[in-house]
N, C-alpha and C positions, 0 to 999 in steps of 0.2 A: 482459320484455326490457330494461327500464330498470334493473332490479336488476343484471343481468349487465353492462351497460355501466358502471354505477357501480362495480361490483367491479373491472372491468378498469382503469378510470381510477385507482382507489386503488392497485392493484398496480403500475401503470406509474409512478405518482408515487413510490411507495416505492422502486422499482428505480432511478429517476432520482436520488432523494435519496441512495441508497446509493452509486451511481457517483460522484456529486458529492463525497461525503465521502471516498471512496477517492482521487479525483484531488486533492482539497484536501490530504490528508495526504502526498501525494507518491508513493503506490503506483503503479507502472507508469511512472514518469518515466524510468527507465533503458532500458526496452525498447519501450514503447508508441510507435509511429511510427518505430521503427528496426529492424523485423524484416527478415530476409533476403527480398529481393524488392521491398522498398519502393524507389521510384525517387528518387534524389537526383543532381542534375546541377549542377555549378558550373563556371563559366567567367568569369574576370575578376571584374567586380562584379555578375554575374548569378548567381542561385541559384534552382533550382527543386526543390521537394520534393513528391512525391505518394506518400502511404503506402497503396499499393494493397493490399498483403497485410494490413495492419492493418485497412483497411476491410472486406475480405473476412472476416477473422476476427471482427470485431465484428458483421457482418451474420449470420454463421453462429450466433453465440451468441444474438443477439436473436431470430433465427428459431426456434431451439430453445426458447427461453423462451416465446415466443408459442405455439408448438405445444403445449408442456406445459400452459400455462394454459388453452388452449381445450379440452383433453380433459376 
């Protein structure tokens, strides 16, 4: 059981590092957080941004990855 948990931690660390490198290089800067359906409201000096579709997309991708690694 501990071997499987260790393997999962290593894989999650590698995925997190890969995502960090991609974000550091600027990949996704133009569209990530600006997908159709993301909420952005501005009035006067108040601005509210909630990337709901981006959150759903990231959740779907992470769920699929976890499902694949558990098989």
